[in-house]
SETOR-411359 format. One line per 10 residues: number of its first residue (from 0); their letters; for each residue y, x, z of C-alpha. Coordinates in Angstrom, 3 decimals. Example, Ala and Ser with C-alpha at 12.3 -4.5 7.8 and 13.67 -1.06 7.14 Angstrom:
0) as) -4.500,12.300,7.800 | -1.060,13.670,7.140
This chain:
0) xxxxxxxxxx) 20.035,3.221,26.169 | 23.177,3.397,24.065 | 23.775,1.088,21.119 | 25.695,2.794,18.334 | 28.707,0.633,17.632 | 29.687,2.927,14.759 | 26.965,1.299,12.671 | 29.037,-1.876,12.495 | 31.436,-2.074,9.558 | 34.862,-2.376,11.243
10) xxxxxxxxxx) 36.370,-4.331,8.379 | 33.652,-6.874,7.651 | 32.734,-9.792,9.897 | 29.319,-11.424,9.579 | 31.067,-14.792,9.814 | 34.664,-14.309,8.562 | 35.755,-17.783,9.595 | 34.540,-17.158,13.143 | 36.936,-14.247,13.642 | 39.967,-16.457,13.065
20) xxxxxxxxxx) 38.561,-19.361,15.044 | 37.493,-17.063,17.845 | 40.943,-15.557,18.184 | 42.462,-19.006,18.740 | 39.807,-20.034,21.232 | 39.966,-16.729,23.083 | 43.695,-17.056,23.560 | 43.207,-20.266,25.511 | 40.000,-19.299,27.353 | 39.837,-18.376,30.999
30) xxxxxxxxxx) 38.944,-14.698,31.302 | 37.311,-15.325,34.673 | 34.894,-17.823,33.113 | 33.889,-15.640,30.180 | 30.109,-16.208,29.892 | 29.453,-12.552,29.084 | 31.236,-11.380,32.229 | 29.393,-13.931,34.364 | 26.053,-12.851,32.869 | 26.751,-9.131,33.315
40) xxxxxxxxxx) 27.860,-9.611,36.919 | 24.321,-10.662,37.837 | 22.707,-7.458,36.498 | 22.062,-4.104,38.130 | 24.492,-1.293,37.354 | 22.208,0.360,34.812 | 21.290,-2.874,33.034 | 24.917,-3.989,33.083 | 26.016,-0.947,31.112 | 23.235,-1.350,28.537
50) xxxxxxxxxx) 23.767,-5.066,27.982 | 27.548,-4.696,27.890 | 27.155,-2.268,25.005 | 24.776,-4.685,23.280 | 27.192,-7.606,23.596 | 30.052,-5.443,22.359 | 28.070,-4.560,19.230 | 27.279,-8.231,18.623 | 30.912,-9.265,19.095 | 31.946,-6.566,16.636
60) xxxxxxxxxx) 29.354,-7.713,14.115 | 30.561,-11.297,14.251 | 34.279,-10.612,13.990 | 34.597,-7.326,12.123 | 35.484,-5.618,15.404 | 38.481,-7.917,15.930 | 37.102,-9.089,19.280 | 35.054,-7.555,22.083 | 32.496,-9.096,24.409 | 35.354,-9.895,26.788
70) xxxxxxxxxx) 37.434,-11.806,24.235 | 34.788,-13.439,22.044 | 34.412,-17.169,22.888 | 30.658,-17.206,23.189 | 30.571,-20.975,23.520 | 31.823,-21.252,19.927 | 28.680,-19.635,18.517 | 26.330,-21.876,16.600 | 22.953,-21.576,14.883 | 24.371,-19.960,11.736
80) xxxxxxxxxx) 26.170,-17.307,13.785 | 23.182,-16.265,15.887 | 20.876,-16.205,12.854 | 23.317,-13.874,11.114 | 23.313,-11.624,14.169 | 19.515,-11.542,14.231 | 19.368,-10.550,10.556 | 21.918,-7.786,11.065 | 20.115,-6.422,14.114 | 16.796,-6.479,12.285
90) xxxxxxxxxx) 18.270,-4.301,9.537 | 19.979,-1.788,11.829 | 17.774,-1.366,14.899 | 14.158,-0.901,15.885 | 12.361,-4.121,16.934 | 12.428,-3.338,20.701 | 16.141,-2.542,20.616 | 16.996,-5.555,18.470 | 15.028,-7.874,20.763 | 16.723,-6.491,23.862
100) xxxxxxxxxx) 20.113,-7.166,22.255 | 19.002,-10.686,21.309 | 17.958,-11.217,24.921 | 21.494,-10.360,26.025 | 22.833,-12.851,23.490 | 20.487,-15.622,24.651 | 21.342,-15.095,28.313 | 25.059,-15.097,27.587 | 24.765,-18.356,25.657 | 22.783,-19.845,28.529
110) xxxxxxxxxx) 25.696,-19.066,30.837 | 28.085,-20.568,28.269 | 26.048,-23.779,28.379 | 26.007,-23.773,32.191 | 29.780,-23.361,32.183 | 30.165,-26.361,29.885 | 31.324,-24.311,26.883 | 28.674,-25.845,24.626 | 26.390,-28.845,24.648 | 22.688,-28.684,25.401
120) xxxxxxxxxx) 21.844,-29.316,21.746 | 24.248,-26.632,20.538 | 22.764,-24.181,23.022 | 19.150,-24.944,22.086 | 19.883,-24.549,18.387 | 21.814,-21.314,18.880 | 19.080,-19.598,20.919 | 16.270,-20.699,18.602 | 15.767,-17.132,17.404 | 12.451,-15.634,16.365
130) xxxxxxxxxx) 11.752,-12.203,17.839 | 12.185,-9.231,15.549 | 8.799,-7.745,14.709 | 7.789,-4.586,12.925 | 5.391,-1.695,12.850 | 5.810,0.820,15.626 | 3.860,3.782,16.930 | 2.140,3.060,20.216 | 3.652,6.055,21.986 | 7.221,5.878,23.190
140) xxxxxxxxxx) 9.835,8.108,21.594 | 10.860,11.298,23.309 | 8.575,13.899,24.811 | 6.571,14.692,27.896 | 7.110,17.803,29.993 | 4.216,20.219,30.444 | 3.091,21.523,33.826 | 4.501,24.928,32.910 | 7.900,23.373,32.249 | 7.841,21.700,35.647
150) xxxxxxxxxx) 7.043,25.068,37.210 | 10.020,26.610,35.410 | 12.361,23.895,36.696 | 11.259,24.374,40.292 | 11.529,28.143,39.870 | 15.207,28.000,38.890 | 15.902,25.697,41.838 | 14.077,28.089,44.204 | 16.134,30.999,42.851 | 19.316,29.151,43.846
160) xxxxxxxxxx) 19.808,29.814,47.569 | 22.733,27.387,47.799 | 22.386,23.813,49.113 | 22.352,22.642,45.487 | 19.096,24.514,44.914 | 17.361,22.622,47.728 | 18.861,19.304,46.625 | 17.873,19.712,42.981 | 14.328,20.781,43.848 | 13.913,17.608,45.928
170) xxxxxxxxxx) 15.425,15.584,43.084 | 12.894,16.945,40.595 | 10.063,16.428,43.099 | 10.894,12.755,43.497 | 11.272,12.255,39.755 | 7.913,13.902,39.099 | 5.825,11.885,41.553 | 7.656,8.541,41.442 | 8.954,8.174,37.860 | 12.153,6.501,39.058
180) xxxxxxxxxx) 15.029,5.578,36.799 | 18.266,7.529,37.235 | 19.989,4.463,38.667 | 17.177,4.002,41.169 | 17.395,7.628,42.314 | 21.176,7.413,42.656 | 20.801,4.300,44.826 | 18.219,5.814,47.190 | 19.302,6.064,50.811 | 17.735,8.000,53.648
190) xxxxxxxxxx) 16.729,4.660,55.177 | 14.579,4.002,52.094 | 12.332,6.936,52.970 | 9.442,5.812,55.160 | 8.269,9.036,56.787 | 5.443,7.301,58.640 | 4.035,5.407,55.696 | 4.957,8.182,53.247 | 6.625,5.858,50.772 | 9.962,5.175,49.118
200) xxxxxxxxxx) 11.491,1.696,49.029 | 13.136,1.237,45.628 | 15.418,-1.459,44.231 | 14.967,-1.671,40.478 | 16.266,-3.824,37.676 | 17.303,-7.371,38.541 | 17.233,-6.254,42.194 | 13.432,-6.258,42.294 | 12.117,-4.167,45.167 | 8.951,-2.104,45.145
210) xxxxxxxxxx) 7.323,0.506,47.367 | 6.152,3.782,45.816 | 3.763,6.149,47.629 | 5.275,9.578,48.266 | 2.398,11.700,49.527 | 2.199,14.898,47.480 | 2.356,17.817,49.936 | 4.649,19.999,47.833 | 6.953,17.064,47.092 | 7.148,16.311,50.813
220) xxxxxxxxxx) 8.002,19.959,51.483 | 10.749,19.927,48.849 | 12.301,16.819,50.369 | 11.996,18.254,53.887 | 13.852,21.400,52.804 | 16.642,19.286,51.352 | 16.912,17.090,54.442 | 17.189,20.236,56.580 | 20.326,21.042,54.569 | 21.620,17.498,54.156
230) xxxxxxxxxx) 21.095,16.372,57.730 | 19.514,13.218,59.101 | 22.591,10.959,58.968 | 22.138,7.611,57.245 | 23.541,7.232,53.759 | 22.686,8.262,50.232 | 19.636,10.494,49.952 | 21.153,12.665,47.219 | 24.789,13.575,47.713 | 27.443,15.700,46.076
240) xxxxxxxxxx) 27.963,19.331,47.010 | 31.272,21.142,46.649 | 31.448,24.479,44.871 | 31.702,26.243,48.213 | 28.392,24.718,49.283 | 29.836,22.003,51.517 | 27.560,18.959,51.558 | 29.428,15.683,51.070 | 28.524,12.129,52.060 | 29.313,10.698,48.633
250) xxxxxxxxxx) 26.196,9.864,46.660 | 25.377,11.312,43.256 | 26.159,9.072,40.291 | 23.773,8.435,37.408 | 25.922,10.712,35.254 | 25.869,13.375,37.965 | 22.071,13.312,38.009 | 22.056,13.540,34.218 | 24.170,16.723,34.276 | 22.012,18.289,37.000
260) xxxxxxxxxx) 18.845,17.765,34.959 | 20.404,19.172,31.797 | 21.828,22.206,33.618 | 18.548,23.078,35.295 | 16.745,22.588,31.992 | 19.079,25.053,30.301 | 18.703,27.502,33.195 | 14.920,27.305,32.779 | 15.258,27.854,28.990 | 13.383,24.642,28.220
270) xxxxxxxxxx) 13.527,22.683,24.993 | 15.885,19.737,25.240 | 14.665,16.806,27.307 | 16.331,13.626,28.484 | 16.206,12.171,32.000 | 14.002,9.392,30.660 | 11.496,11.991,29.456 | 10.700,12.702,33.115 | 9.888,9.025,33.625 | 7.861,9.074,30.417
280) xxxxxxxxxx) 5.937,12.102,31.699 | 5.165,10.327,34.978 | 3.643,7.315,33.221 | 1.720,9.377,30.686 | 0.291,11.703,33.332 | -0.955,8.783,35.424 | -2.612,7.133,32.440 | -4.138,10.474,31.411 | -5.922,10.840,34.769 | -7.368,7.335,34.568
290) xxxxxxxxxx) -4.857,5.103,36.364 | -5.113,1.548,35.064 | -2.229,0.003,33.165 | -1.338,-2.720,35.747 | -1.026,-0.091,38.494 | 1.258,2.107,36.402 | 3.263,-0.988,35.453 | 3.904,-1.751,39.129 | 4.859,1.840,39.906 | 7.254,1.932,36.952
300) xxxxxxxxxx) 8.820,-1.409,37.877 | 8.146,-2.920,34.453 | 8.146,-6.693,34.056 | 5.720,-6.487,31.137 | 2.586,-4.388,30.686 | 3.531,-4.077,27.002 | 6.482,-1.900,28.005 | 4.209,0.368,30.043 | 1.717,0.610,27.167 | 4.349,2.378,25.047
310) xxxxxxxxxx) 4.030,5.395,27.362 | 0.276,5.706,26.835 | -0.474,8.999,25.066 | -4.235,8.497,25.000 | -4.203,6.587,21.722 | -2.699,9.519,19.819 | -5.253,11.945,21.236 | -8.076,9.547,20.391 | -6.890,9.483,16.771 | -6.815,13.278,16.626
320) xxxxxxxxxx) -10.254,13.504,18.192 | -11.656,11.077,15.622 | -10.120,12.914,12.674 | -11.474,16.251,13.958 | -14.979,14.891,13.472 | -14.385,14.767,9.721 | -15.185,17.790,7.590 | -14.254,18.843,4.075 | -17.081,20.863,2.443 | -14.808,23.435,0.864
330) xxxxxx) -15.147,27.209,0.701 | -12.129,29.397,0.065 | -12.033,31.434,-3.110 | -12.012,35.165,-3.143 | -8.626,36.497,-4.165 | -8.356,39.898,-5.810
């Protein structure tokens, strides 16, 4: 997720007096003990990037873009500052996005309190923020891929006789039957593949580990074809390949995976889709065939079932089915 910092007015601070005060405090603060940096250091790579962007937006809101998350003295924030941030986020972002950004703010202030940058009372008052609520469609944004689109993606990979074709087919196979995040795929190592138990050991957000069954015959074949090219040496499961076809030991990055998916999508002449749409498709397909919500939640690595529920497409189809039962008793006129 990317938070659009351009939505913040670069010349107007939510709390004008804070910008001047913050500049003085920041000049004397220890960079190593910046609460935001301490908080971000405890997150996974993917979460770190998302929350860093969120904190940067908040710092810009408060100071008219005079300070960043690295220079803002978070311990100087008080109740009036955080309430102003909440109001601004409520106006500019959807409720889920605003609440995620507020979560980053709360956690950063908690670190500021632990570091002695603010008193317990100041901390409690500052984080006393009501969640942002609002109407939202049940289904998550984005789109799901059809079975035909999956076939097209595997077809373009099969048509590529280079090592990249085998690698990308295995990449799509894993994404289809596991619903992993890009960061989780990039972090996979050969040692995480349990060939006996037919499962993948995955480390998700906040370093939570989970085991995901990997039993589909065609998916197993796709991975076997890639491993025949890659080799059985320990290390990252998905690695870079030079233009000449030489397989490297360096693992793919999240951005590298992103470009592979987009390229293969263009090659297959598909409508635009994002990497997260593959994860969305995984969850929706499971729910469509009758998997219960708690099971899908565990497979997705979600902390809350509410997050998983946003991927449920059944509600939309139920609405359409209900409306189709209605009938308007109208007969078209004859036109001369």
